[in-house]
py3Dmol code that shows the C-alpha trace and the ligand (Angstrom):
import py3Dmol

protein = """\
ATOM      1  CA  MET A   1       0.042   0.022  -0.001  1.00  0.00           C
ATOM      2  CA  SER A   2       1.512   3.425  -1.006  1.00  0.00           C
ATOM      3  CA  ALA A   3       1.601   6.369   1.518  1.00  0.00           C
ATOM      4  CA  ASN A   4      -1.141   8.044  -0.543  1.00  0.00           C
ATOM      5  CA  ASP A   5      -3.577   5.173   0.102  1.00  0.00           C
ATOM      6  CA  MET A   6      -3.050   5.468   3.878  1.00  0.00           C
ATOM      7  CA  ARG A   7      -5.887   7.072   5.915  1.00  0.00           C
ATOM      8  CA  ARG A   8      -4.504   7.799   9.253  1.00  0.00           C
ATOM      9  CA  PRO A   9      -6.861   7.060  12.079  1.00  0.00           C
ATOM     10  CA  SER A  10      -7.538  10.035  14.574  1.00  0.00           C
ATOM     11  CA  VAL A  11      -6.180   9.352  18.038  1.00  0.00           C
ATOM     12  CA  LYS A  12      -7.675  10.883  21.154  1.00  0.00           C
ATOM     13  CA  ILE A  13      -5.663  10.493  24.259  1.00  0.00           C
ATOM     14  CA  HIS A  14      -7.529  10.722  27.622  1.00  0.00           C
ATOM     15  CA  GLN A  15      -5.903  10.923  31.059  1.00  0.00           C
ATOM     16  CA  THR A  16      -7.633   7.891  32.369  1.00  0.00           C
ATOM     17  CA  ALA A  17      -9.522   4.853  31.074  1.00  0.00           C
ATOM     18  CA  GLU A  18     -12.703   6.026  32.783  1.00  0.00           C
ATOM     19  CA  LEU A  19     -12.481   9.293  30.684  1.00  0.00           C
ATOM     20  CA  ALA A  20     -11.791   7.406  27.453  1.00  0.00           C
ATOM     21  CA  CYS A  21     -14.711   5.008  28.036  1.00  0.00           C
ATOM     22  CA  GLU A  22     -16.987   7.960  28.983  1.00  0.00           C
ATOM     23  CA  ALA A  23     -16.108   9.694  25.659  1.00  0.00           C
ATOM     24  CA  VAL A  24     -16.898   6.502  23.761  1.00  0.00           C
ATOM     25  CA  ALA A  25     -20.245   6.148  25.538  1.00  0.00           C
ATOM     26  CA  GLU A  26     -21.005   9.648  24.835  1.00  0.00           C
ATOM     27  CA  LEU A  27     -20.273   9.086  21.142  1.00  0.00           C
ATOM     28  CA  ILE A  28     -22.482   5.945  20.913  1.00  0.00           C
ATOM     29  CA  ALA A  29     -25.283   7.659  22.866  1.00  0.00           C
ATOM     30  CA  GLY A  30     -25.202  10.658  20.605  1.00  0.00           C
ATOM     31  CA  ARG A  31     -25.223   8.375  17.632  1.00  0.00           C
ATOM     32  CA  ILE A  32     -28.358   6.605  18.961  1.00  0.00           C
ATOM     33  CA  ARG A  33     -30.090   9.887  19.637  1.00  0.00           C
ATOM     34  CA  ARG A  34     -29.522  11.138  16.109  1.00  0.00           C
ATOM     35  CA  GLU A  35     -30.240   7.806  14.483  1.00  0.00           C
ATOM     36  CA  PRO A  36     -32.630   5.618  16.643  1.00  0.00           C
ATOM     37  CA  SER A  37     -32.471   2.614  14.373  1.00  0.00           C
ATOM     38  CA  VAL A  38     -28.600   2.669  13.943  1.00  0.00           C
ATOM     39  CA  THR A  39     -26.849  -0.678  13.431  1.00  0.00           C
ATOM     40  CA  LEU A  40     -23.993  -1.029  15.961  1.00  0.00           C
ATOM     41  CA  GLY A  41     -21.132  -3.494  16.082  1.00  0.00           C
ATOM     42  CA  LEU A  42     -20.210  -4.227  19.583  1.00  0.00           C
ATOM     43  CA  ALA A  43     -17.134  -5.819  21.474  1.00  0.00           C
ATOM     44  CA  THR A  44     -16.747  -7.676  24.707  1.00  0.00           C
ATOM     45  CA  GLY A  45     -13.757  -8.058  26.971  1.00  0.00           C
ATOM     46  CA  ALA A  46     -12.537  -6.130  29.910  1.00  0.00           C
ATOM     47  CA  THR A  47     -12.007  -2.733  27.946  1.00  0.00           C
ATOM     48  CA  PRO A  48     -15.678  -1.708  27.072  1.00  0.00           C
ATOM     49  CA  ARG A  49     -17.141  -2.624  30.517  1.00  0.00           C
ATOM     50  CA  MET A  50     -17.201   0.957  31.572  1.00  0.00           C
ATOM     51  CA  VAL A  51     -18.682   2.058  28.260  1.00  0.00           C
ATOM     52  CA  TYR A  52     -21.707  -0.242  28.795  1.00  0.00           C
ATOM     53  CA  LYS A  53     -22.013   0.854  32.464  1.00  0.00           C
ATOM     54  CA  SER A  54     -22.161   4.424  31.263  1.00  0.00           C
ATOM     55  CA  LEU A  55     -24.652   3.679  28.578  1.00  0.00           C
ATOM     56  CA  ILE A  56     -27.097   1.864  30.725  1.00  0.00           C
ATOM     57  CA  GLY A  57     -27.324   4.825  33.035  1.00  0.00           C
ATOM     58  CA  ARG A  58     -28.710   7.025  30.414  1.00  0.00           C
ATOM     59  CA  SER A  59     -32.456   7.439  30.630  1.00  0.00           C
ATOM     60  CA  ASP A  60     -32.426   9.784  27.627  1.00  0.00           C
ATOM     61  CA  VAL A  61     -31.200   7.098  25.305  1.00  0.00           C
ATOM     62  CA  SER A  62     -33.822   4.643  23.787  1.00  0.00           C
ATOM     63  CA  TRP A  63     -32.441   1.376  22.217  1.00  0.00           C
ATOM     64  CA  ARG A  64     -35.961   0.302  21.136  1.00  0.00           C
ATOM     65  CA  ALA A  65     -34.986   0.477  17.449  1.00  0.00           C
ATOM     66  CA  VAL A  66     -31.256  -0.081  17.635  1.00  0.00           C
ATOM     67  CA  ARG A  67     -29.681  -3.235  15.971  1.00  0.00           C
ATOM     68  CA  CYS A  68     -26.666  -4.887  17.457  1.00  0.00           C
ATOM     69  CA  PHE A  69     -24.020  -7.238  16.001  1.00  0.00           C
ATOM     70  CA  ASN A  70     -21.269  -8.589  18.262  1.00  0.00           C
ATOM     71  CA  LEU A  71     -17.904  -9.223  16.780  1.00  0.00           C
ATOM     72  CA  ASP A  72     -17.305 -12.727  18.173  1.00  0.00           C
ATOM     73  CA  GLU A  73     -18.178 -15.789  20.414  1.00  0.00           C
ATOM     74  CA  TYR A  74     -16.347 -18.853  21.499  1.00  0.00           C
ATOM     75  CA  VAL A  75     -17.018 -22.003  19.588  1.00  0.00           C
ATOM     76  CA  GLY A  76     -18.723 -24.616  21.776  1.00  0.00           C
ATOM     77  CA  LEU A  77     -19.993 -22.369  24.590  1.00  0.00           C
ATOM     78  CA  ALA A  78     -23.727 -22.231  25.129  1.00  0.00           C
ATOM     79  CA  PRO A  79     -25.154 -18.639  25.371  1.00  0.00           C
ATOM     80  CA  ASP A  80     -25.855 -19.265  29.080  1.00  0.00           C
ATOM     81  CA  HIS A  81     -22.216 -20.137  29.820  1.00  0.00           C
ATOM     82  CA  PRO A  82     -20.981 -17.384  32.140  1.00  0.00           C
ATOM     83  CA  ALA A  83     -17.827 -16.909  30.061  1.00  0.00           C
ATOM     84  CA  SER A  84     -19.775 -16.683  26.689  1.00  0.00           C
ATOM     85  CA  PHE A  85     -19.935 -13.326  25.063  1.00  0.00           C
ATOM     86  CA  ALA A  86     -23.825 -13.741  24.796  1.00  0.00           C
ATOM     87  CA  TYR A  87     -23.812 -13.951  28.610  1.00  0.00           C
ATOM     88  CA  TYR A  88     -21.542 -10.948  29.050  1.00  0.00           C
ATOM     89  CA  MET A  89     -23.569  -8.843  26.689  1.00  0.00           C
ATOM     90  CA  ARG A  90     -26.917  -9.659  28.517  1.00  0.00           C
ATOM     91  CA  ASP A  91     -25.234  -9.096  31.993  1.00  0.00           C
ATOM     92  CA  LEU A  92     -23.578  -5.801  31.148  1.00  0.00           C
ATOM     93  CA  LEU A  93     -25.873  -4.187  28.537  1.00  0.00           C
ATOM     94  CA  PHE A  94     -28.953  -5.898  27.081  1.00  0.00           C
ATOM     95  CA  ASP A  95     -30.690  -6.808  30.317  1.00  0.00           C
ATOM     96  CA  HIS A  96     -30.587  -3.180  31.298  1.00  0.00           C
ATOM     97  CA  ILE A  97     -31.734  -1.360  28.212  1.00  0.00           C
ATOM     98  CA  ASP A  98     -35.081  -1.360  26.172  1.00  0.00           C
ATOM     99  CA  ILE A  99     -33.499  -3.058  23.144  1.00  0.00           C
ATOM    100  CA  ASP A 100     -35.761  -5.577  21.119  1.00  0.00           C
ATOM    101  CA  PRO A 101     -34.138  -8.961  21.821  1.00  0.00           C
ATOM    102  CA  GLY A 102     -34.880  -9.798  18.131  1.00  0.00           C
ATOM    103  CA  GLN A 103     -32.422  -7.060  17.150  1.00  0.00           C
ATOM    104  CA  VAL A 104     -29.582  -8.503  19.065  1.00  0.00           C
ATOM    105  CA  HIS A 105     -27.065 -10.653  17.086  1.00  0.00           C
ATOM    106  CA  ILE A 106     -24.232 -12.634  18.430  1.00  0.00           C
ATOM    107  CA  PRO A 107     -22.345 -15.191  16.312  1.00  0.00           C
ATOM    108  CA  ASP A 108     -23.725 -18.748  17.256  1.00  0.00           C
ATOM    109  CA  GLY A 109     -20.708 -20.434  18.698  1.00  0.00           C
ATOM    110  CA  SER A 110     -22.873 -23.489  19.654  1.00  0.00           C
ATOM    111  CA  ALA A 111     -24.153 -24.078  16.139  1.00  0.00           C
ATOM    112  CA  SER A 112     -23.770 -27.623  14.981  1.00  0.00           C
ATOM    113  CA  ASP A 113     -22.644 -26.290  11.580  1.00  0.00           C
ATOM    114  CA  ILE A 114     -20.269 -23.369  12.328  1.00  0.00           C
ATOM    115  CA  GLU A 115     -19.659 -22.587   8.744  1.00  0.00           C
ATOM    116  CA  ALA A 116     -23.356 -22.224   7.974  1.00  0.00           C
ATOM    117  CA  ALA A 117     -23.526 -20.086  11.110  1.00  0.00           C
ATOM    118  CA  ALA A 118     -20.739 -17.853   9.819  1.00  0.00           C
ATOM    119  CA  SER A 119     -22.440 -17.297   6.484  1.00  0.00           C
ATOM    120  CA  ALA A 120     -25.768 -16.644   8.066  1.00  0.00           C
ATOM    121  CA  TYR A 121     -24.153 -14.013  10.178  1.00  0.00           C
ATOM    122  CA  GLU A 122     -22.666 -12.217   7.223  1.00  0.00           C
ATOM    123  CA  GLU A 123     -26.125 -12.383   5.581  1.00  0.00           C
ATOM    124  CA  LYS A 124     -27.721 -10.896   8.642  1.00  0.00           C
ATOM    125  CA  ILE A 125     -25.364  -7.990   8.749  1.00  0.00           C
ATOM    126  CA  ALA A 126     -26.086  -7.328   4.911  1.00  0.00           C
ATOM    127  CA  GLU A 127     -29.783  -7.523   5.479  1.00  0.00           C
ATOM    128  CA  ASN A 128     -29.569  -4.959   8.095  1.00  0.00           C
ATOM    129  CA  GLY A 129     -27.774  -2.457   5.698  1.00  0.00           C
ATOM    130  CA  GLY A 130     -24.285  -3.156   7.189  1.00  0.00           C
ATOM    131  CA  ILE A 131     -22.807  -1.836  10.363  1.00  0.00           C
ATOM    132  CA  ALA A 132     -22.838   1.929  10.855  1.00  0.00           C
ATOM    133  CA  LEU A 133     -20.663   2.177  13.838  1.00  0.00           C
ATOM    134  CA  GLN A 134     -18.256  -0.663  15.052  1.00  0.00           C
ATOM    135  CA  LEU A 135     -16.699  -0.605  18.531  1.00  0.00           C
ATOM    136  CA  LEU A 136     -13.462  -2.502  18.745  1.00  0.00           C
ATOM    137  CA  GLY A 137     -10.950  -3.405  21.534  1.00  0.00           C
ATOM    138  CA  ILE A 138      -7.360  -4.610  20.692  1.00  0.00           C
ATOM    139  CA  GLY A 139      -5.658  -7.721  21.868  1.00  0.00           C
ATOM    140  CA  ARG A 140      -2.092  -7.618  23.217  1.00  0.00           C
ATOM    141  CA  ASN A 141      -0.902  -9.211  19.997  1.00  0.00           C
ATOM    142  CA  GLY A 142      -2.848  -6.666  17.890  1.00  0.00           C
ATOM    143  CA  HIS A 143      -5.954  -8.683  17.206  1.00  0.00           C
ATOM    144  CA  ILE A 144      -9.327  -7.124  16.390  1.00  0.00           C
ATOM    145  CA  GLY A 145     -12.354  -9.310  16.983  1.00  0.00           C
ATOM    146  CA  PHE A 146     -10.603 -12.672  17.291  1.00  0.00           C
ATOM    147  CA  ASN A 147      -8.621 -12.184  14.044  1.00  0.00           C
ATOM    148  CA  GLU A 148      -5.283 -13.209  15.290  1.00  0.00           C
ATOM    149  CA  PRO A 149      -1.935 -12.164  13.536  1.00  0.00           C
ATOM    150  CA  GLY A 150      -1.825 -13.864  10.094  1.00  0.00           C
ATOM    151  CA  SER A 151      -5.493 -13.113   9.451  1.00  0.00           C
ATOM    152  CA  ALA A 152      -6.185 -11.979   5.941  1.00  0.00           C
ATOM    153  CA  HIS A 153      -7.296  -8.236   5.840  1.00  0.00           C
ATOM    154  CA  ASP A 154     -10.171  -9.267   3.593  1.00  0.00           C
ATOM    155  CA  SER A 155     -11.194 -12.227   5.830  1.00  0.00           C
ATOM    156  CA  ARG A 156     -14.929 -12.739   6.555  1.00  0.00           C
ATOM    157  CA  THR A 157     -16.825 -14.296   9.416  1.00  0.00           C
ATOM    158  CA  ARG A 158     -15.272 -17.646  10.150  1.00  0.00           C
ATOM    159  CA  GLU A 159     -14.107 -20.072  12.799  1.00  0.00           C
ATOM    160  CA  VAL A 160     -10.456 -19.228  13.975  1.00  0.00           C
ATOM    161  CA  LEU A 161      -7.946 -20.824  16.166  1.00  0.00           C
ATOM    162  CA  LEU A 162      -7.024 -18.674  19.147  1.00  0.00           C
ATOM    163  CA  THR A 163      -3.457 -18.090  19.938  1.00  0.00           C
ATOM    164  CA  GLN A 164      -2.134 -19.269  23.403  1.00  0.00           C
ATOM    165  CA  SER A 165      -1.637 -15.536  24.497  1.00  0.00           C
ATOM    166  CA  THR A 166      -5.298 -14.835  23.795  1.00  0.00           C
ATOM    167  CA  ILE A 167      -6.427 -18.016  25.639  1.00  0.00           C
ATOM    168  CA  ASP A 168      -4.300 -17.118  28.645  1.00  0.00           C
ATOM    169  CA  ALA A 169      -5.479 -13.498  28.616  1.00  0.00           C
ATOM    170  CA  ASN A 170      -9.218 -14.605  28.649  1.00  0.00           C
ATOM    171  CA  ARG A 171      -8.733 -17.434  31.166  1.00  0.00           C
ATOM    172  CA  ARG A 172      -9.815 -14.996  33.852  1.00  0.00           C
ATOM    173  CA  ASP A 173     -13.421 -15.186  32.553  1.00  0.00           C
ATOM    174  CA  PHE A 174     -13.741 -19.011  33.063  1.00  0.00           C
ATOM    175  CA  PRO A 175     -14.461 -20.973  36.216  1.00  0.00           C
ATOM    176  CA  GLU A 176     -11.290 -22.273  37.938  1.00  0.00           C
ATOM    177  CA  GLY A 177     -10.006 -25.508  36.178  1.00  0.00           C
ATOM    178  CA  GLU A 178     -12.109 -24.977  33.098  1.00  0.00           C
ATOM    179  CA  THR A 179     -10.050 -24.857  29.775  1.00  0.00           C
ATOM    180  CA  PRO A 180     -11.251 -22.029  27.564  1.00  0.00           C
ATOM    181  CA  PRO A 181     -12.186 -23.075  23.937  1.00  0.00           C
ATOM    182  CA  ALA A 182      -9.377 -23.095  21.461  1.00  0.00           C
ATOM    183  CA  THR A 183     -11.514 -21.632  18.654  1.00  0.00           C
ATOM    184  CA  ALA A 184     -13.988 -18.843  18.119  1.00  0.00           C
ATOM    185  CA  LEU A 185     -16.424 -17.485  15.538  1.00  0.00           C
ATOM    186  CA  THR A 186     -15.431 -14.027  14.547  1.00  0.00           C
ATOM    187  CA  MET A 187     -16.250 -11.395  12.073  1.00  0.00           C
ATOM    188  CA  GLY A 188     -13.375 -11.161   9.612  1.00  0.00           C
ATOM    189  CA  ILE A 189     -11.194  -8.218   9.173  1.00  0.00           C
ATOM    190  CA  GLY A 190     -12.806  -7.590   5.858  1.00  0.00           C
ATOM    191  CA  THR A 191     -16.213  -7.673   7.591  1.00  0.00           C
ATOM    192  CA  ILE A 192     -15.093  -5.222  10.223  1.00  0.00           C
ATOM    193  CA  LEU A 193     -13.603  -2.838   7.519  1.00  0.00           C
ATOM    194  CA  GLU A 194     -17.045  -2.713   5.868  1.00  0.00           C
ATOM    195  CA  ALA A 195     -18.442  -0.767   8.895  1.00  0.00           C
ATOM    196  CA  ARG A 196     -18.992   2.820   7.947  1.00  0.00           C
ATOM    197  CA  GLU A 197     -17.337   4.205  11.068  1.00  0.00           C
ATOM    198  CA  ILE A 198     -14.918   2.515  13.558  1.00  0.00           C
ATOM    199  CA  VAL A 199     -14.040   3.411  17.077  1.00  0.00           C
ATOM    200  CA  LEU A 200     -11.181   1.435  18.610  1.00  0.00           C
ATOM    201  CA  LEU A 201     -10.829   1.737  22.459  1.00  0.00           C
ATOM    202  CA  ALA A 202      -7.528   0.823  24.153  1.00  0.00           C
ATOM    203  CA  THR A 203      -6.741   1.260  27.793  1.00  0.00           C
ATOM    204  CA  GLY A 204      -3.903   0.172  30.033  1.00  0.00           C
ATOM    205  CA  SER A 205      -0.228  -0.223  29.514  1.00  0.00           C
ATOM    206  CA  ALA A 206      -0.702  -3.796  28.423  1.00  0.00           C
ATOM    207  CA  LYS A 207      -2.084  -2.456  25.204  1.00  0.00           C
ATOM    208  CA  ALA A 208       0.636   0.011  24.541  1.00  0.00           C
ATOM    209  CA  GLU A 209       2.758  -2.074  22.342  1.00  0.00           C
ATOM    210  CA  ALA A 210      -0.078  -3.302  20.233  1.00  0.00           C
ATOM    211  CA  LEU A 211      -1.389   0.249  19.864  1.00  0.00           C
ATOM    212  CA  ALA A 212       2.013   1.541  18.761  1.00  0.00           C
ATOM    213  CA  ALA A 213       2.303  -1.347  16.221  1.00  0.00           C
ATOM    214  CA  ALA A 214      -1.143  -0.654  14.872  1.00  0.00           C
ATOM    215  CA  LEU A 215      -0.662   3.177  14.454  1.00  0.00           C
ATOM    216  CA  GLN A 216       3.032   3.507  13.772  1.00  0.00           C
ATOM    217  CA  GLY A 217       4.100   0.128  12.279  1.00  0.00           C
ATOM    218  CA  PRO A 218       3.613  -1.171   8.766  1.00  0.00           C
ATOM    219  CA  VAL A 219       0.226  -2.314   7.566  1.00  0.00           C
ATOM    220  CA  SER A 220       0.896  -6.062   7.791  1.00  0.00           C
ATOM    221  CA  LEU A 221      -0.706  -9.295   8.648  1.00  0.00           C
ATOM    222  CA  ASP A 222       1.374  -9.534  11.770  1.00  0.00           C
ATOM    223  CA  CYS A 223      -0.618  -6.739  13.320  1.00  0.00           C
ATOM    224  CA  PRO A 224      -4.408  -7.246  12.443  1.00  0.00           C
ATOM    225  CA  ALA A 225      -5.286  -3.759  13.831  1.00  0.00           C
ATOM    226  CA  SER A 226      -2.885  -2.152  11.346  1.00  0.00           C
ATOM    227  CA  ALA A 227      -5.553  -3.099   8.745  1.00  0.00           C
ATOM    228  CA  LEU A 228      -7.564  -0.133  10.214  1.00  0.00           C
ATOM    229  CA  TRP A 229      -5.395   2.070   7.950  1.00  0.00           C
ATOM    230  CA  ARG A 230      -7.333   0.710   5.017  1.00  0.00           C
ATOM    231  CA  HIS A 231     -10.405   2.482   6.348  1.00  0.00           C
ATOM    232  CA  GLY A 232     -11.210   6.157   6.097  1.00  0.00           C
ATOM    233  CA  ALA A 233     -13.163   6.763   9.353  1.00  0.00           C
ATOM    234  CA  VAL A 234     -11.369   5.311  12.289  1.00  0.00           C
ATOM    235  CA  SER A 235     -11.177   7.051  15.712  1.00  0.00           C
ATOM    236  CA  VAL A 236      -8.838   5.686  18.450  1.00  0.00           C
ATOM    237  CA  PHE A 237      -9.768   6.517  22.027  1.00  0.00           C
ATOM    238  CA  CYS A 238      -7.088   5.579  24.539  1.00  0.00           C
ATOM    239  CA  ASP A 239      -5.907   6.492  27.938  1.00  0.00           C
ATOM    240  CA  GLU A 240      -2.423   7.676  28.683  1.00  0.00           C
ATOM    241  CA  ALA A 241      -1.111   4.188  29.707  1.00  0.00           C
ATOM    242  CA  ALA A 242      -2.168   2.776  26.337  1.00  0.00           C
ATOM    243  CA  ALA A 243      -0.586   5.677  24.618  1.00  0.00           C
ATOM    244  CA  GLU A 244       2.842   5.447  26.286  1.00  0.00           C
ATOM    245  CA  LYS A 245       4.547   3.951  23.312  1.00  0.00           C
ATOM    246  CA  LEU A 246       3.007   6.272  20.797  1.00  0.00           C
ATOM    247  CA  ASN A 247       5.257   9.000  19.321  1.00  0.00           C
ATOM    248  CA  ILE A 248       2.846  11.866  20.003  1.00  0.00           C
ATOM    249  CA  GLU A 249       4.797  14.634  18.407  1.00  0.00           C
ATOM    250  CA  THR A 250       4.843  12.643  15.046  1.00  0.00           C
ATOM    251  CA  LEU A 251       1.100  11.821  15.325  1.00  0.00           C
ATOM    252  CA  LYS A 252       0.333  15.532  16.197  1.00  0.00           C
ATOM    253  CA  GLY A 253       2.432  16.717  13.239  1.00  0.00           C
ATOM    254  CA  ARG A 254       0.278  14.587  11.019  1.00  0.00           C
ATOM    255  CA  GLY A 255      -2.868  16.020  12.545  1.00  0.00           C
ATOM    256  CA  SER A 256      -4.061  12.819  13.979  1.00  0.00           C
ATOM    257  CA  ALA A 257      -3.519  12.993  17.828  1.00  0.00           C
ATOM    258  CA  SER A 258      -5.038  15.248  20.302  1.00  0.00           C
ATOM    259  CA  ALA A 259      -5.082  15.241  23.953  1.00  0.00           C
ATOM    260  CA  ALA A 260      -8.556  15.290  25.544  1.00  0.00           C
ATOM    261  CA  ALA A 261      -9.338  17.133  28.684  1.00  0.00           C
TER     262      ALA A 261
END
"""
ligand_1 = """\
16
F6R
C -13.900 -8.984 22.073
C -12.901 -8.897 21.062
C -11.435 -8.752 21.410
C -11.053 -7.877 22.531
C -9.620 -7.880 22.755
C -9.241 -7.092 23.951
O -15.263 -9.031 21.582
O -13.295 -9.000 19.911
O -10.797 -8.401 20.154
O -11.499 -6.584 22.247
O -9.257 -9.251 23.106
O -9.740 -7.712 25.153
P -9.788 -7.017 26.507
O -10.635 -5.798 26.466
O -10.343 -8.035 27.502
O -8.258 -6.590 26.772
"""
view = py3Dmol.view(width=600, height=400)
view.addModel(protein, "pdb")
view.setStyle({"model": 0}, {"cartoon": {"style": "trace"}})
view.addModel(ligand_1, "xyz")
view.setStyle({"model": 1}, {"stick": {}})
view.zoomTo()
view.show()
């Protein structure tokens, strides 16, 4: 990809994770107020917890017509397993808002035919007019969704093998002694890049290296998040800890970084 094809994401650095999450919650709430039937792409994991906490406290936001698609789910976990992303979403968001359960979509990791479930998910997204606003976290190895290093930038929803580092990072969500699944069903990088707008949220120093690789390294299969350069409307919200390996002066010089109050 030549330098002219590159479309640098904007980067907003907040002092704390709380402030970064609050800013993202505000952005999502504003979007729902302006476009009540917006189609959102949602992420799970530790990072967006505070975003959801902030969103459920807003009585002036109605989710009645909102449509949601989650990025991923473990293969082999039933939706009522406490470590499943379906459970996480109900627990942290869906059980606390007025969303129509028929408008909630999460990849079906317990389907008997995973390939068919992956194609059905892509079709469902298309039927809903595509994703307008996609929320992403980032893995320590630069993964987005569960697209691990090596994933093609035009990949679609599919079953993927999780790396040991991802399995180890997510072990915290599983009951003691239970081995997390080795595979997951995830939207592909190509699927993610079709969202009209993307917000990547990164907090904590454990994400500093991955964020620097995504924003300052080459666009490569080694860092799945570097594929975001292929998109024209990406905003990165991070805290100072996640930004600690960014070269702020260089980013500011290119007009892409700003410190938030
Ligand atoms: C979650 C997801 C993952 C996470 C990433 C970071 O739906 O798709 O890409 O965003 O693994 O996870 P946390 O936030 O737990 O550090």
